[in-house]
C-alpha positions in Angstrom: -0.1 0.0 -0.1 2.8 2.5 1.1 4.3 1.9 -2.9 0.8 2.7 -4.3 0.9 5.7 -1.9 4.0 7.1 -3.4 3.1 6.4 -6.8 -0.2 8.0 -6.2 1.5 11.2 -4.7 4.1 11.5 -7.6 1.2 11.1 -10.1 -0.7 13.7 -8.2 2.7 15.9 -7.9 3.4 15.6 -11.7 -0.2 15.7 -13.0 0.4 18.5 -15.8 3.4 16.5 -17.2 1.1 13.2 -17.8 -1.6 15.4 -19.5 0.7 17.2 -21.7 2.6 13.9 -22.5 -0.4 11.8 -23.4 -2.1 15.0 -25.2 0.8 15.1 -27.4 1.1 11.1 -27.9 -2.6 11.1 -28.9 -2.0 13.9 -31.6 1.0 11.4 -32.9 -0.8 8.2 -32.4 -4.9 9.0 -32.6 -5.6 5.5 -33.1 -4.1 4.4 -30.0 -6.4 6.6 -27.7 -9.7 7.0 -29.9 -11.0 4.1 -28.5 -11.3 5.6 -25.0 -13.8 8.2 -26.3 -17.2 6.2 -25.9 -16.0 5.5 -22.2 -15.3 9.3 -21.2 -18.8 9.3 -19.1 -17.7 6.0 -17.4 -14.2 7.5 -16.5 -15.6 10.5 -15.2 -18.3 8.5 -13.0 -15.2 6.7 -11.6 -13.7 10.2 -10.8 -16.5 11.5 -9.1 -17.0 8.6 -7.0 -13.3 8.8 -5.7 -14.3 12.6 -5.2 -17.4 11.4 -2.9 -15.1 9.0 -1.0 -12.8 12.1 -0.2 -15.7 14.2 1.2 -17.0 14.2 4.9 -19.8 15.7 6.4 -17.3 18.4 8.1 -16.9 19.6 4.4 -20.4 20.3 4.1 -20.6 22.0 7.8 -17.8 24.3 6.4 -20.8 25.7 4.5 -22.7 26.6 7.7 -19.4 28.1 9.3 -18.9 30.5 6.3 -22.0 30.5 4.6 -21.5 34.1 3.0 -17.8 33.1 1.4 -19.1 29.9 0.3 -22.3 31.5 -1.3 -20.2 34.3 -3.1 -17.7 31.8 -4.4 -20.1 29.5 -5.8 -22.0 32.5 -7.5 -19.0 33.9 -8.9 -18.1 30.6 -10.2 -21.2 30.3 -12.0 -21.5 33.8 -13.2 -17.8 35.0 -14.0 -16.9 32.0 -16.2 -19.9 31.6 -18.3 -19.9 35.4 -18.9 -16.3 35.5 -20.0 -16.7 32.5 -22.3 -19.6 33.9 -23.9 -17.6 37.3 -24.4 -14.6 35.2 -26.0 -17.0 33.4 -27.9 -18.3 36.6 -29.6 -15.0 38.7 -29.7 -13.2 35.9 -31.5 -16.1 35.2 -33.7 -15.9 31.3 -33.0 -17.1 28.6 -34.9 -20.7 27.5 -33.5 -19.4 24.0 -32.0 -16.3 25.6 -30.5 -18.4 28.6 -29.0 -20.5 26.2 -27.6 -17.7 24.1 -26.2 -16.0 27.1 -24.8 -19.3 28.0 -23.3 -19.9 24.4 -21.8 -16.8 24.4 -19.9 -17.3 28.0 -18.6 -20.8 26.6 -17.4 -19.3 23.5 -15.4 -18.6 23.4 -11.6 -15.1 23.9 -10.0 -12.6 21.3 -10.7 -11.4 18.6 -7.9 -7.8 20.0 -8.7 -8.7 23.5 -7.5 -8.5 22.1 -3.8 -5.0 20.9 -4.2 -4.0 24.2 -5.7 -5.6 26.1 -3.0 -3.6 24.0 -0.3 -0.4 24.6 -2.2 -1.1 28.3 -2.6 -1.5 28.2 1.4 -5.2 29.5 0.7 -8.1 28.6 2.6 -8.6 24.8 1.8 -11.5 24.2 3.8 -13.4 27.1 2.0 -12.2 25.6 -1.4 -13.6 22.1 -0.4 -16.9 23.2 0.4 -17.2 25.5 -2.7 -16.2 22.7 -5.0 -18.7 20.3 -3.0 -21.6 22.8 -3.4 -20.9 24.0 -7.0 -20.5 20.2 -8.2 -24.1 19.2 -6.3 -25.6 22.4 -8.2 -24.1 21.4 -11.5 -27.4 19.1 -12.7 -29.5 22.4 -12.4 -27.0 25.1 -13.2 -24.8 23.8 -15.9 -27.6 23.1 -18.5 -29.6 26.2 -17.6 -26.7 28.4 -18.1 -25.6 26.4 -21.3 -28.9 26.9 -22.7 -28.8 30.4 -21.7 -25.5 31.4 -23.2 -24.8 28.8 -26.0 -28.2 28.3 -27.7 -27.8 31.0 -30.2 -24.8 28.8 -31.6 -26.1 25.3 -31.3 -29.4 23.9 -30.1 -29.2 22.7 -26.2 -31.2 20.3 -24.5 -31.2 21.0 -20.9 -33.1 18.2 -19.9 -31.0 15.6 -21.4 -28.1 17.5 -20.1 -29.4 17.4 -16.6 -30.0 13.5 -16.6 -26.4 13.1 -17.9 -24.8 15.1 -14.9 -27.1 13.4 -12.6 -25.6 9.9 -13.8 -22.1 10.8 -14.3 -21.8 13.3 -11.3 -24.3 13.3 -8.7 -25.1 9.5 -8.4 -21.3 8.7 -8.2 -20.4 11.5 -5.7 -23.5 10.3 -3.6 -22.5 6.4 -3.7 -18.7 7.8 -2.6 -20.0 9.8 0.5 -22.4 6.8 1.7 -19.5 4.1 1.1 -17.4 6.6 3.0 -19.7 6.7 6.0 -20.4 3.0 5.8 -16.8 1.5 5.6 -14.9 4.9 6.8 -11.8 2.7 8.3 -11.3 0.8 5.1 -11.7 4.1 3.0 -9.2 5.9 4.9 -6.5 3.5 4.4 -7.0 3.7 0.7 -7.9 7.3 0.3 -4.3 8.1 -0.6 -4.2 6.1 -3.7 -7.3 8.1 -5.1 -5.0 10.8 -6.7 -3.7 8.0 -9.1 -7.2 7.2 -10.2 -8.2 10.9 -10.9 -4.9 11.4 -12.6 -5.3 8.2 -15.0 -9.0 9.3 -15.8 -8.4 12.8 -16.6 -5.2 12.2 -18.6 -7.3 9.4 -20.6 -10.3 12.0 -21.1 -8.0 14.5 -22.4 -6.1 12.2 -24.7 -9.3 10.8 -26.0 -10.7 14.2 -26.9 -7.4 15.0 -28.7 -7.2 11.8 -30.5 -10.9 12.0 -32.1 -10.3 15.7 -32.8 -6.9 15.7 -34.2 -7.4 17.3 -37.8 -9.6 20.0 -36.2 -6.7 20.7 -33.7 -3.9 20.9 -36.1 -6.3 23.5 -38.1 -7.9 25.6 -35.3 -5.9 24.3 -32.1 -4.2 27.7 -31.7 -7.1 29.9 -31.8 -8.7 27.4 -29.3 -5.8 27.3 -27.1 -5.6 31.1 -27.0 -9.2 31.5 -25.6 -8.9 28.9 -23.3 -5.8 30.5 -21.9 -7.7 33.9 -21.7 -10.8 32.2 -20.3 -8.6 30.6 -17.5 -6.6 33.7 -16.7 -9.4 36.1 -16.6 -11.2 33.7 -14.4 -8.3 33.6 -12.0 -8.0 37.3 -12.2 -11.6 38.5 -12.0 -12.0 35.8 -9.0 -9.1 37.3 -7.0 -10.2 40.8 -7.7 -13.5 40.1 -6.4 -12.4 38.6 -3.0 -10.0 41.8 -2.8 -13.2 44.2 -3.3 -15.1 42.1 -0.8 -12.3 42.5 1.6 -11.8 38.8 2.2 -8.4 37.9 3.9 -5.4 37.1 1.7 -6.0 33.0 2.2 -9.8 33.4 1.1 -8.9 35.6 -1.9 -6.7 32.7 -3.1 -9.4 30.2 -2.6 -11.7 32.2 -4.5 -9.3 32.9 -7.3 -8.5 29.2 -7.9 -12.1 28.0 -7.4 -13.3 30.3 -10.3 -10.6 29.9 -12.6 -10.2 26.3 -12.5 -13.2 24.3 -14.1 -14.2 20.6 -14.0 -12.9 20.2 -17.7 -13.5 16.4 -17.6 -17.2 17.0 -17.3 -17.2 19.5 -19.9 -15.5 16.9 -22.5 -18.0 14.4 -21.4 -21.0 16.6 -21.8 -19.7 17.9 -25.1 -19.3 14.3 -26.6 -22.6 13.3 -25.5 -24.7 16.4 -26.4 -22.8 18.4 -29.3 -20.0 17.0 -31.4 -16.2 15.9 -30.8 -14.7 19.3 -31.9 -17.2 20.9 -29.0 -15.0 18.9 -26.5 -11.5 20.3 -27.5 -11.9 23.5 -25.3 -12.6 21.4 -22.5 -9.4 19.0 -23.4 -7.2 22.0 -23.8 -8.7 23.6 -20.8 -7.7 20.3 -18.8 -3.9 20.7 -20.2 -3.7 24.3 -19.7 -5.2 24.7 -16.1 -2.8 22.2 -14.6 0.0 24.3 -16.1 -1.3 27.8 -15.0 -2.8 26.4 -11.5 0.6 24.9 -10.1 2.6 27.9 -11.1 0.2 30.2 -9.6 -0.2 28.1 -6.3 3.7 27.8 -6.1 4.0 31.4 -6.4 1.3 32.3 -3.9 2.6 29.8 -1.7 6.2 31.1 -1.4 4.7 34.5 -0.8 2.8 33.5 1.9 6.0 32.2 3.5 7.4 35.3 3.4 4.3 36.7 5.4 4.0 35.2 8.8 0.4 36.4 9.3 -0.9 34.4 6.3 1.0 31.5 7.5 -0.6 31.9 11.1 -3.9 32.3 9.4 -3.6 29.3 7.6 -2.4 27.3 10.6 -5.8 28.7 12.4 -8.0 27.9 9.4 
């Protein structure tokens, strides 16, 4: 088990490297990865089950301890990212499928990686976990509704079908994970350190599959999509941070809100795009997955070092 924990920890720490490596390999050898595409929803379900296993009732109690902070961060997540996505789709005059894909990833809840990044940034990890949990549980309602609102001028959106997909691949696996954790807490606690490995394999496989089935389109429009994805993520991080500053949150909370807003559950975006739009609509999510695993660690490391230089923030984090 110790060896598995070490491998899992190593995989978690080098996440970005594996996403980039396998995305690159799937561009060169698409046939080796395209077969994964029909199983993207299943992979995401497994990742979400793993997320459920890591959640405890304390994570939801965090909502009661700081309801205003959690509510503001969740609202920011679901207002800032869809609006930025819509703005980018209009400004760059994106083709319909790509516009819908950018908006879809913007309407997704926060990514599970955001909790790790907040921890590395010495931000308020408890707040980050609560926000991810709440935004994910609201996803079956908000993600289809917002996608319908913002993307329907480019492509027809069936909010009801999308609602059912998110319930099946997000909500049910998370609830099952929470139930298993409650019933078999000792066994789960022993094996929980192996979960990052499963998440890394799952997200890498999803990104590689999306790149493989869209190889030709990526080679022609990849640069445009990547530019939009980088702007989407960077603007989300920046606006989230500025919002926290304007609301006079302390530095640890500002970092948590920024990372929560800027990082998305891009695996969910890929799965929904493949199921409800077209393969090319999943490319923004796949590239988001690659990019936010580069920008996230860079920002987290920089903020973590800044906190080390500031004893007050360190003290706050120990207290929080």
